[in-house]
N, C-alpha and C positions, 0 to 999 in steps of 0.2 A: 553610504549606500548610493548608487546611481540607477537610473531606470532608464529602458529605451525599448520599443518594439513590445511593450507590454510585460517586458522581464525584468527584474530586478538583482543588479549584483552586489554581493556583499561578501565580508571576509567571513571566516569561519566563527570568528569571535561576535560577529553582528548577527549571524544566523543565530548563534545559541541565545542571545537576547530576544530576537524577533520571534523564534518559535515559541518561545515561552509566554509572550503575549497574543499569539495569534489563537483565536477560536474557533475550534474544528468541530463541526456537529458530527461528520462522517466516524464511525467506530473503525479504529485502523488495527488491525492484526498482524501484517507483514511486511517487512521491508525487503525491496527486491535490489539487488546488485546488479549492475550492467557495464559493460563497456560500449563506447559508441562505436569502435573498430574503424568507422569511417563517420567524421573525420579522426584521423590519427593526428600525432603530434607536430607533424611536418606543416600542417594548415594553421597551428595556432601560432599567431605573431607576437603575443603579448597584450594585444590591444584590441583584438577583433573578437572580444567575448559575445556580445551580441549579435555580431553579423554570423558568427557560426550556430549560435542558438536559433536565429531566423531562418537560416538555411535548413536546420533540421525540421523546423517547424513548417516550413513550406513542403518540404519532402514528404512529412507525415500526413499533411491536409491533401495536397494535390496528387501524390503518388499512391498513398495508402487509403486515401478517402477518410480518414479521420476527421473529428470535430475540431480538435486540437493537436499541440504538442503531445507527445505519448508520455514522456516523463515529468515528475513532479520537480526533479532537481537534476543540476548538471554540475559536476565538478570540474575545475579545470587544472593545467597543468602547474599554474602559479599559486594554486590554493583556495581561489576564490569560487563562490557559488553562483549559480544563476537560477532564479525561479522558473518554473515552466507551467505545465498544467495546474489549475487551481486544485489544492489538496480537499475541497468539497466533491471532486470526480475522480472515479477510479481511473489508474492508469492505463495505458494501451502497449503493454510491455512483454505478458507471458501468457499466451494462448489459455483461456479457462481458469486462469488464477489471479485476475486483477482485482476482483472485489475484495474490499477491506485492504488493499495494499497502498502502501508509497514505493514509487520507483526512484531510483538513483541512476542515473547515467554517470559514468565517469569517462570523460573525454580521453580518448587515445584507444591504441589497438596493444592490449595487453598478453597479446598470444607471444609465446617463448620466441625470441629473438627479433621482437618488434620493439615497441615503444618501451623505454626504461622509465618506469613511473618515478617520477620527482620526489623528492621528501617532502616538499610541500603540498603536493595533492594526495599523498599516501596520509599524512597527518589529517588533512581535512577529511579525508574518506572515513577514517576511524573515528573522528569527533563528531561529523554530521550523523553517523549511524548510532553512536553513543548517545547523542543528544535526543534522537527520535525514539530509541527505547525508553529513554527516561521519561519525554514528555508523553508518550502513549503508553507507559506501564507495560512493556514489552520485555519478556524473558531473553536474555541473550543465548539463543540455541539456533539449530538448524532447522527449527519449524518455524520461527518468527524472522529470523535471517536467511535468506535464500538466494542462491544463483541462478541464473537464467539456464545455465548448463543442465541443471538437474531435471528439466522438463523437457518432454517430447514436442517438438516443434509442431505439429499437427493436431495432436489431440490435447496436449497440455498436461498428461499424465505425467507424475512425477516418477522418473526411472533413476535418477541421481546419475545421469550421464551415460547409461547403458545403450542407447540407441535413438538415432535421428535427432541429435541434440546440436546446438550452437556450442561453440565455445566459451561464448559468453559468461563470465566477464572476463575471460583471457586466461590461458593455461598456465600464465605466470603470475596470475593476480594474488598477490600475498600468498605464494609459493605454491600456487595451483587452483584449479576450479572445482575440484572433489569435494565431496564431503568431508572427508579427513582432513583435507587441507584448510579448509574452512575452520573446522574445530580446533586444529592445532595450531594456526598461524594467523589467523583474523579474529576469530572470537576472543581470544583472551585479551588482544589489543584494547578491543571493544569493551569488554568486563572492566578492565581497570578504570576507565573513562565513565562507566555508567552509574550514575548517583541513585541512591534510594529512591523508590518509588514516591513521589510526592502523597501525602495525604490528601485522600478524596475528601471534600466538603459534600454531604449529603450521600444517600444511599441509592444505587440503581436500583430500582423496582422491578423493571423488565428492558426489553430491547423492541425497539418498532423500527420497519423498514418502509422508505418513502415510496409511495406509489404513483407519483405525479412528475412531471419533468423539473418542476420547480416548487420548492414549498417554504414559503415566507416563516422566517421566525420573527415573532412580535414580543414587545414588552409586557403585554399582559395576556391573561387567556381569554381574548374574544377578538373577532374580527375587525373590531373598529379601533383597537389600540394600535400605536405605532411600530412600524417595522424595525427591528434593531439596527443600528448603524456600524457595530463594530464586528460583524460576521456577515459571510455571504449566506444565501439560501441554500437549503439543502436540497440535494438532486437526487434523480430516479435511482433507486436501489440502494441508496446509502442506508446504513444501519445506525439508529440514533439511540442513545442511551436516555431511559426516562427516569427521571428523578419524583415526579409528581403526575398524577392524573386528576383532572378538576375540570367538571362540566364540559367533557369532551374535547380537552386540551391537554398536551404534555409538556411538562416543564423538561426541557432536555439539557439544562445546566445545572451542576450541583452548586453553583455559588450566585446565580445571577438570575433574573426574572426573564429567562428566553423561553418562549412559548411557541408550539406547533397545533396546529389543528389535526386532532387523531384521525378524524374521517380520511386524510389523505396518507395514511399510513396502515401499515397491517402489522400486527403483533409476530415477532419471530423468537423463537428459543436459541439458546447458546449451548453448544455441545462440543465434545471433544471426541475424537475418534480414539477407540479402545483396542482395537485389532491392529497388528502389524501392517495388514493391509486390508483395505475396505473397498469393494467394488462400487461403482457407480454405474447406474443403468437408467435407461431411459423412461422407465415408469416404475411403479410401486410391487414389484415381483420379479424372482430370478429369470422369467420367461422373457423378461425385456433385454433388449441389446446392452452389452457391457460397454460403456463408453470412456472409462477410466477409472481411477483410484485414488483414494486419499492413504496417507500414511499415520501411523501411531503418533497421537499428540497433536494432531491438526485440529485448529478451531474452526468450527463452521455454525452458521445461522440458519436454522430450519422456518421455512416459511410456511409449509403444510406438513400434514401428517394423514397417512391412509393405511389401513391395514398392516400396521407394525411398522410401514415404511416412512422415511421423512425425505421431501424436497429440500434441496438446499438452495437458500437464495431466490433469484429471480429465474434461475436456469432450470431447465427441465433436466435436473440431476437428482436421482433417488438413491438413497441409501438405507439399507437395514438398519432398524432401531437396535437389534441386539448387539449391534457393534459400536454403541455410542453411549458415552455418559451425557445425559441431558441434565443441565443445570436448572 
């Protein structure tokens, strides 16, 4: 591994070991697949990984006004991987769909007739996706693994490429960017490499969402104890798994004494969409404006309930409880 500009470059083998040792407080439900489009292959010289990543970061900060580079990881034509945004922060990659997600940018333009994906990068994309599915106990399906093309650019509504969509991750990405292309060409490759879900030590008793910009994680359930040194602080909006509730503190690790002050969180409920399409509205009732939709099987976290309606996460997005399976 080598580091520069705050990024770390690693082989896919190194990534597979590294991600197993990394502690992440934030609950992950989705892996996003993207292509950079620009920079394309022609700008990759074989030794300028960090410079290209720094260029993307500068564009995201200075042009888009984001706090950091948008993606968590970038894959390169030689099969290497660079880290990007902290995994404790949601990505800035798909409008309205970034909560509880990990974003992978694959360097290149994979639209038909453009860059021909290398064997090395193809292998890395499959392996990094499979490893993330294993690490975060995600199913290999098109609710957990998504393409940018499936979401409306303006609203973030999932329409599976019907209108107002980017081609991302490319019309030739593993045979195409449609849902059926993913199911037929990409997911089978990922499934072969996905390991059985590792046994969880400890029982998750509930979920809690961070309500402050940065929440320290401590070694004991009290404010005088030391901060842990092997993981970053939890950030605003992150959904944490709670294994123990003790004297106003939550233990957020199933195997270690990692604690956060409960007063800086709010409890949330885990739910799954049971309808084929679930309308999203700006308030708790059908009289409020429709601003989007979720699809069957999509997992959500409920922050507030009112009049048999639920508000999703930190957004002003409300859905009817009638079409949710609340766990």
